[in-house]
Biopython code that builds the backbone (N, CA, C, O; Angstrom):
import numpy as np
from Bio.PDB.StructureBuilder import StructureBuilder

atoms = [
    (1, "MET", "N", (0.827, -1.182, 0.000)),
    (1, "MET", "CA", (0.000, 0.000, 0.000)),
    (1, "MET", "C", (0.873, 1.248, 0.000)),
    (1, "MET", "O", (1.947, 1.294, 0.600)),
    (2, "SER", "N", (0.378, 2.222, -0.678)),
    (2, "SER", "CA", (1.104, 3.471, -0.796)),
    (2, "SER", "C", (0.552, 4.470, 0.212)),
    (2, "SER", "O", (-0.631, 4.436, 0.551)),
    (3, "ASP", "N", (1.419, 5.360, 0.686)),
    (3, "ASP", "CA", (0.999, 6.405, 1.635)),
    (3, "ASP", "C", (0.623, 7.693, 0.918)),
    (3, "ASP", "O", (0.476, 8.734, 1.559)),
    (4, "GLU", "N", (0.464, 7.639, -0.405)),
    (4, "GLU", "CA", (0.086, 8.848, -1.147)),
    (4, "GLU", "C", (-1.368, 9.198, -0.861)),
    (4, "GLU", "O", (-2.211, 8.308, -0.749)),
    (5, "PRO", "N", (-1.668, 10.489, -0.741)),
    (5, "PRO", "CA", (-3.063, 10.884, -0.482)),
    (5, "PRO", "C", (-3.947, 10.596, -1.688)),
    (5, "PRO", "O", (-3.508, 10.684, -2.835)),
    (6, "ILE", "N", (-5.181, 10.255, -1.412)),
    (6, "ILE", "CA", (-6.142, 10.010, -2.491)),
    (6, "ILE", "C", (-6.699, 11.364, -2.919)),
    (6, "ILE", "O", (-7.272, 12.100, -2.116)),
    (7, "LEU", "N", (-6.521, 11.670, -4.178)),
    (7, "LEU", "CA", (-6.991, 12.948, -4.702)),
    (7, "LEU", "C", (-8.363, 12.772, -5.343)),
    (7, "LEU", "O", (-8.565, 11.898, -6.186)),
    (8, "ILE", "N", (-9.294, 13.614, -4.928)),
    (8, "ILE", "CA", (-10.628, 13.611, -5.527)),
    (8, "ILE", "C", (-10.586, 14.559, -6.711)),
    (8, "ILE", "O", (-10.227, 15.726, -6.555)),
    (9, "PRO", "N", (-10.949, 14.074, -7.896)),
    (9, "PRO", "CA", (-10.884, 14.964, -9.064)),
    (9, "PRO", "C", (-11.837, 16.143, -8.917)),
    (9, "PRO", "O", (-12.973, 15.991, -8.468)),
    (10, "ASN", "N", (-11.359, 17.307, -9.300)),
    (10, "ASN", "CA", (-12.166, 18.524, -9.242)),
    (10, "ASN", "C", (-12.775, 18.750, -10.617)),
    (10, "ASN", "O", (-12.051, 18.947, -11.593)),
    (11, "ASP", "N", (-14.093, 18.723, -10.700)),
    (11, "ASP", "CA", (-14.754, 18.885, -12.001)),
    (11, "ASP", "C", (-15.046, 20.343, -12.318)),
    (11, "ASP", "O", (-15.683, 20.637, -13.329)),
    (12, "GLY", "N", (-14.596, 21.253, -11.480)),
    (12, "GLY", "CA", (-14.754, 22.668, -11.775)),
    (12, "GLY", "C", (-16.030, 23.283, -11.253)),
    (12, "GLY", "O", (-16.247, 24.478, -11.452)),
    (13, "ARG", "N", (-16.879, 22.529, -10.599)),
    (13, "ARG", "CA", (-18.125, 23.077, -10.065)),
    (13, "ARG", "C", (-17.880, 23.635, -8.677)),
    (13, "ARG", "O", (-17.294, 22.974, -7.819)),
    (14, "THR", "N", (-18.337, 24.864, -8.466)),
    (14, "THR", "CA", (-18.138, 25.504, -7.172)),
    (14, "THR", "C", (-19.225, 25.067, -6.201)),
    (14, "THR", "O", (-20.235, 24.483, -6.593)),
    (15, "ALA", "N", (-19.000, 25.357, -4.942)),
    (15, "ALA", "CA", (-20.002, 25.038, -3.915)),
    (15, "ALA", "C", (-21.276, 25.840, -4.158)),
    (15, "ALA", "O", (-22.378, 25.345, -3.920)),
    (16, "GLY", "N", (-21.129, 27.077, -4.633)),
    (16, "GLY", "CA", (-22.305, 27.906, -4.931)),
    (16, "GLY", "C", (-23.149, 27.299, -6.045)),
    (16, "GLY", "O", (-24.379, 27.315, -5.988)),
    (17, "TRP", "N", (-22.469, 26.761, -7.062)),
    (17, "TRP", "CA", (-23.191, 26.129, -8.169)),
    (17, "TRP", "C", (-23.950, 24.906, -7.664)),
    (17, "TRP", "O", (-25.112, 24.691, -8.010)),
    (18, "ARG", "N", (-23.269, 24.106, -6.837)),
    (18, "ARG", "CA", (-23.909, 22.905, -6.297)),
    (18, "ARG", "C", (-25.098, 23.267, -5.410)),
    (18, "ARG", "O", (-26.140, 22.614, -5.464)),
    (19, "LEU", "N", (-24.941, 24.304, -4.598)),
    (19, "LEU", "CA", (-26.040, 24.746, -3.733)),
    (19, "LEU", "C", (-27.207, 25.272, -4.573)),
    (19, "LEU", "O", (-28.370, 25.025, -4.255)),
    (20, "GLY", "N", (-26.887, 25.995, -5.640)),
    (20, "GLY", "CA", (-27.931, 26.484, -6.535)),
    (20, "GLY", "C", (-28.689, 25.357, -7.208)),
    (20, "GLY", "O", (-29.913, 25.407, -7.330)),
    (21, "MET", "N", (-27.961, 24.341, -7.645)),
    (21, "MET", "CA", (-28.617, 23.182, -8.265)),
    (21, "MET", "C", (-29.479, 22.439, -7.256)),
    (21, "MET", "O", (-30.570, 21.976, -7.590)),
    (22, "LEU", "N", (-28.993, 22.323, -6.023)),
    (22, "LEU", "CA", (-29.765, 21.674, -4.973)),
    (22, "LEU", "C", (-31.040, 22.458, -4.684)),
    (22, "LEU", "O", (-32.113, 21.871, -4.548)),
    (23, "ALA", "N", (-30.926, 23.782, -4.588)),
    (23, "ALA", "CA", (-32.097, 24.621, -4.342)),
    (23, "ALA", "C", (-33.083, 24.544, -5.509)),
    (23, "ALA", "O", (-34.294, 24.468, -5.298)),
    (24, "GLY", "N", (-32.566, 24.562, -6.734)),
    (24, "GLY", "CA", (-33.431, 24.451, -7.911)),
    (24, "GLY", "C", (-34.155, 23.117, -7.955)),
    (24, "GLY", "O", (-35.342, 23.057, -8.274)),
    (25, "GLY", "N", (-33.443, 22.055, -7.635)),
    (25, "GLY", "CA", (-34.066, 20.734, -7.599)),
    (25, "GLY", "C", (-35.139, 20.643, -6.532)),
    (25, "GLY", "O", (-36.198, 20.056, -6.753)),
    (26, "ALA", "N", (-34.860, 21.226, -5.371)),
    (26, "ALA", "CA", (-35.848, 21.223, -4.292)),
    (26, "ALA", "C", (-37.085, 22.036, -4.689)),
    (26, "ALA", "O", (-38.213, 21.645, -4.388)),
    (27, "LEU", "N", (-36.865, 23.169, -5.367)),
    (27, "LEU", "CA", (-37.988, 23.995, -5.815)),
    (27, "LEU", "C", (-38.850, 23.256, -6.835)),
    (27, "LEU", "O", (-40.076, 23.250, -6.727)),
    (28, "LEU", "N", (-38.209, 22.634, -7.825)),
    (28, "LEU", "CA", (-38.964, 21.882, -8.824)),
    (28, "LEU", "C", (-39.690, 20.699, -8.204)),
    (28, "LEU", "O", (-40.830, 20.409, -8.566)),
    (29, "GLY", "N", (-39.036, 20.016, -7.275)),
    (29, "GLY", "CA", (-39.690, 18.918, -6.576)),
    (29, "GLY", "C", (-40.880, 19.390, -5.758)),
    (29, "GLY", "O", (-41.915, 18.725, -5.706)),
    (30, "GLY", "N", (-40.724, 20.541, -5.122)),
    (30, "GLY", "CA", (-41.831, 21.112, -4.353)),
    (30, "GLY", "C", (-43.009, 21.496, -5.228)),
    (30, "GLY", "O", (-44.164, 21.299, -4.848)),
    (31, "ILE", "N", (-42.717, 22.044, -6.399)),
    (31, "ILE", "CA", (-43.788, 22.388, -7.333)),
    (31, "ILE", "C", (-44.493, 21.118, -7.802)),
    (31, "ILE", "O", (-45.721, 21.079, -7.880)),
    (32, "GLY", "N", (-43.731, 20.100, -8.108)),
    (32, "GLY", "CA", (-44.324, 18.824, -8.515)),
    (32, "GLY", "C", (-45.216, 18.243, -7.432)),
    (32, "GLY", "O", (-46.305, 17.745, -7.718)),
    (33, "TYR", "N", (-44.758, 18.304, -6.193)),
    (33, "TYR", "CA", (-45.557, 17.805, -5.076)),
    (33, "TYR", "C", (-46.842, 18.620, -4.915)),
    (33, "TYR", "O", (-47.914, 18.066, -4.673)),
    (34, "ALA", "N", (-46.716, 19.961, -5.053)),
    (34, "ALA", "CA", (-47.890, 20.824, -4.926)),
    (34, "ALA", "C", (-48.916, 20.517, -6.012)),
    (34, "ALA", "O", (-50.119, 20.519, -5.748)),
    (35, "VAL", "N", (-48.450, 20.253, -7.226)),
    (35, "VAL", "CA", (-49.375, 19.923, -8.318)),
    (35, "VAL", "C", (-50.064, 18.584, -8.056)),
    (35, "VAL", "O", (-51.247, 18.419, -8.352)),
    (36, "LEU", "N", (-49.321, 17.636, -7.504)),
    (36, "LEU", "CA", (-49.946, 16.346, -7.171)),
    (36, "LEU", "C", (-51.003, 16.495, -6.078)),
    (36, "LEU", "O", (-52.056, 15.859, -6.125)),
    (37, "ARG", "N", (-50.707, 17.340, -5.101)),
    (37, "ARG", "CA", (-51.639, 17.517, -3.992)),
    (37, "ARG", "C", (-52.823, 18.407, -4.374)),
    (37, "ARG", "O", (-53.918, 18.246, -3.837)),
    (38, "TRP", "N", (-52.606, 19.347, -5.303)),
    (38, "TRP", "CA", (-53.636, 20.312, -5.669)),
    (38, "TRP", "C", (-53.566, 20.577, -7.178)),
    (38, "TRP", "O", (-52.960, 21.561, -7.603)),
    (39, "PRO", "N", (-54.188, 19.697, -7.997)),
    (39, "PRO", "CA", (-54.090, 19.840, -9.462)),
    (39, "PRO", "C", (-54.647, 21.170, -9.985)),
    (39, "PRO", "O", (-54.288, 21.600, -11.081)),
    (40, "GLN", "N", (-55.511, 21.815, -9.219)),
    (40, "GLN", "CA", (-56.069, 23.099, -9.636)),
    (40, "GLN", "C", (-54.955, 24.142, -9.806)),
    (40, "GLN", "O", (-55.145, 25.155, -10.479)),
    (41, "LEU", "N", (-53.805, 23.888, -9.196)),
    (41, "LEU", "CA", (-52.672, 24.811, -9.306)),
    (41, "LEU", "C", (-52.269, 25.026, -10.764)),
    (41, "LEU", "O", (-51.910, 26.139, -11.149)),
    (42, "ILE", "N", (-52.326, 23.974, -11.571)),
    (42, "ILE", "CA", (-51.976, 24.100, -12.991)),
    (42, "ILE", "C", (-52.922, 25.072, -13.684)),
    (42, "ILE", "O", (-52.490, 25.921, -14.464)),
    (43, "VAL", "N", (-54.203, 24.945, -13.397)),
    (43, "VAL", "CA", (-55.200, 25.822, -14.015)),
    (43, "VAL", "C", (-54.930, 27.279, -13.635)),
    (43, "VAL", "O", (-54.975, 28.163, -14.490)),
    (44, "TRP", "N", (-54.653, 27.526, -12.362)),
    (44, "TRP", "CA", (-54.394, 28.889, -11.910)),
    (44, "TRP", "C", (-53.125, 29.450, -12.539)),
    (44, "TRP", "O", (-53.084, 30.630, -12.889)),
    (45, "CYS", "N", (-52.103, 28.641, -12.686)),
    (45, "CYS", "CA", (-50.852, 29.104, -13.292)),
    (45, "CYS", "C", (-51.037, 29.455, -14.772)),
    (45, "CYS", "O", (-50.553, 30.487, -15.238)),
    (46, "VAL", "N", (-51.738, 28.591, -15.501)),
    (46, "VAL", "CA", (-51.981, 28.857, -16.921)),
    (46, "VAL", "C", (-52.872, 30.094, -17.076)),
    (46, "VAL", "O", (-52.613, 30.947, -17.925)),
    (47, "ALA", "N", (-53.909, 30.186, -16.264)),
    (47, "ALA", "CA", (-54.798, 31.358, -16.323)),
    (47, "ALA", "C", (-54.030, 32.630, -15.978)),
    (47, "ALA", "O", (-54.225, 33.664, -16.618)),
    (48, "GLY", "N", (-53.168, 32.565, -14.981)),
    (48, "GLY", "CA", (-52.361, 33.730, -14.609)),
    (48, "GLY", "C", (-51.421, 34.154, -15.718)),
    (48, "GLY", "O", (-51.223, 35.347, -15.946)),
    (49, "ALA", "N", (-50.840, 33.187, -16.408)),
    (49, "ALA", "CA", (-49.943, 33.514, -17.517)),
    (49, "ALA", "C", (-50.705, 34.204, -18.651)),
    (49, "ALA", "O", (-50.222, 35.181, -19.224)),
    (50, "PHE", "N", (-51.891, 33.694, -18.972)),
    (50, "PHE", "CA", (-52.696, 34.342, -20.011)),
    (50, "PHE", "C", (-53.165, 35.726, -19.581)),
    (50, "PHE", "O", (-53.208, 36.649, -20.395)),
    (51, "PHE", "N", (-53.515, 35.874, -18.312)),
    (51, "PHE", "CA", (-53.934, 37.183, -17.808)),
    (51, "PHE", "C", (-52.788, 38.190, -17.910)),
    (51, "PHE", "O", (-52.991, 39.323, -18.345)),
    (52, "ALA", "N", (-51.579, 37.773, -17.506)),
    (52, "ALA", "CA", (-50.422, 38.668, -17.571)),
    (52, "ALA", "C", (-50.100, 39.027, -19.019)),
    (52, "ALA", "O", (-49.787, 40.181, -19.312)),
    (53, "LEU", "N", (-50.171, 38.062, -19.921)),
    (53, "LEU", "CA", (-49.902, 38.339, -21.328)),
    (53, "LEU", "C", (-50.949, 39.278, -21.912)),
    (53, "LEU", "O", (-50.618, 40.195, -22.665)),
    (54, "GLY", "N", (-52.215, 39.049, -21.564)),
    (54, "GLY", "CA", (-53.278, 39.936, -22.038)),
    (54, "GLY", "C", (-53.102, 41.352, -21.519)),
    (54, "GLY", "O", (-53.314, 42.314, -22.257)),
    (55, "ALA", "N", (-52.718, 41.490, -20.260)),
    (55, "ALA", "CA", (-52.482, 42.822, -19.689)),
    (55, "ALA", "C", (-51.316, 43.502, -20.387)),
    (55, "ALA", "O", (-51.367, 44.704, -20.647)),
    (56, "LEU", "N", (-50.268, 42.751, -20.693)),
    (56, "LEU", "CA", (-49.118, 43.317, -21.396)),
    (56, "LEU", "C", (-49.501, 43.798, -22.793)),
    (56, "LEU", "O", (-49.077, 44.873, -23.216)),
    (57, "VAL", "N", (-50.298, 43.009, -23.511)),
    (57, "VAL", "CA", (-50.737, 43.407, -24.853)),
    (57, "VAL", "C", (-51.635, 44.644, -24.775)),
    (57, "VAL", "O", (-51.500, 45.557, -25.589)),
    (58, "ALA", "N", (-52.547, 44.680, -23.804)),
    (58, "ALA", "CA", (-53.436, 45.830, -23.652)),
    (58, "ALA", "C", (-52.644, 47.094, -23.309)),
    (58, "ALA", "O", (-52.902, 48.157, -23.874)),
    (59, "LEU", "N", (-51.686, 46.985, -22.389)),
    (59, "LEU", "CA", (-50.872, 48.152, -22.041)),
    (59, "LEU", "C", (-50.025, 48.595, -23.219)),
    (59, "LEU", "O", (-49.814, 49.791, -23.417)),
    (60, "SER", "N", (-49.542, 47.656, -23.992)),
    (60, "SER", "CA", (-48.767, 47.995, -25.175)),
    (60, "SER", "C", (-49.624, 48.761, -26.175)),
    (60, "SER", "O", (-49.158, 49.719, -26.792)),
    (61, "ALA", "N", (-50.880, 48.340, -26.336)),
    (61, "ALA", "CA", (-51.781, 49.040, -27.256)),
    (61, "ALA", "C", (-52.108, 50.443, -26.746)),
    (61, "ALA", "O", (-52.218, 51.382, -27.535)),
    (62, "ILE", "N", (-52.262, 50.582, -25.450)),
    (62, "ILE", "CA", (-52.610, 51.892, -24.881)),
    (62, "ILE", "C", (-51.456, 52.874, -25.017)),
    (62, "ILE", "O", (-51.668, 54.036, -25.365)),
    (63, "PHE", "N", (-50.244, 52.420, -24.748)),
    (63, "PHE", "CA", (-49.108, 53.314, -24.736)),
    (63, "PHE", "C", (-48.307, 53.323, -26.041)),
    (63, "PHE", "O", (-47.223, 53.904, -26.093)),
    (64, "ALA", "N", (-48.825, 52.693, -27.083)),
    (64, "ALA", "CA", (-48.121, 52.655, -28.368)),
    (64, "ALA", "C", (-48.119, 54.048, -28.996)),
    (64, "ALA", "O", (-49.068, 54.819, -28.859)),
    (65, "ARG", "N", (-47.042, 54.333, -29.673)),
    (65, "ARG", "CA", (-46.954, 55.609, -30.399)),
    (65, "ARG", "C", (-47.322, 55.372, -31.846)),
    (65, "ARG", "O", (-47.040, 54.312, -32.406)),
    (66, "GLY", "N", (-47.940, 56.343, -32.434)),
    (66, "GLY", "CA", (-48.290, 56.254, -33.856)),
    (66, "GLY", "C", (-47.104, 56.608, -34.721)),
    (66, "GLY", "O", (-46.031, 56.943, -34.217)),
    (67, "ARG", "N", (-47.300, 56.532, -36.028)),
    (67, "ARG", "CA", (-46.236, 56.896, -36.961)),
    (67, "ARG", "C", (-45.943, 58.385, -36.867)),
    (67, "ARG", "O", (-46.851, 59.210, -36.761)),
    (68, "GLY", "N", (-44.667, 58.706, -36.908)),
    (68, "GLY", "CA", (-44.261, 60.097, -36.929)),
    (68, "GLY", "C", (-44.329, 60.797, -35.584)),
    (68, "GLY", "O", (-44.102, 62.005, -35.511)),
    (69, "SER", "N", (-44.636, 60.068, -34.516)),
    (69, "SER", "CA", (-44.692, 60.738, -33.213)),
    (69, "SER", "C", (-43.377, 60.633, -32.517)),
    (69, "SER", "O", (-43.225, 61.137, -31.404)),
]
sb = StructureBuilder()
sb.init_structure("model")
sb.init_model(0)
sb.init_chain("A")
sb.init_seg("    ")
for serial, (resi, resn, name, xyz) in enumerate(atoms, 1):
    if name == "N":
        sb.init_residue(resn, " ", resi, " ")
    sb.init_atom(name, np.array(xyz, "f"), 0.0, 1.0, " ", f" {name:<3s}", serial, name[0])
structure = sb.get_structure()
């Protein structure tokens, strides 16, 4: 047996990156669990997205400038 230290290869990922991936995975898992427990959540999310898009289009139409302005 050799007395050389065992070196763990460094793949270049920082602790912050690993923590971010862990947090992202936990968030996605939590969303998945929430959808399983309350399927109505999908309906509310889709409706909210359409509402926000509709509001954005309406505000864009209201504040749009005409030609030559």
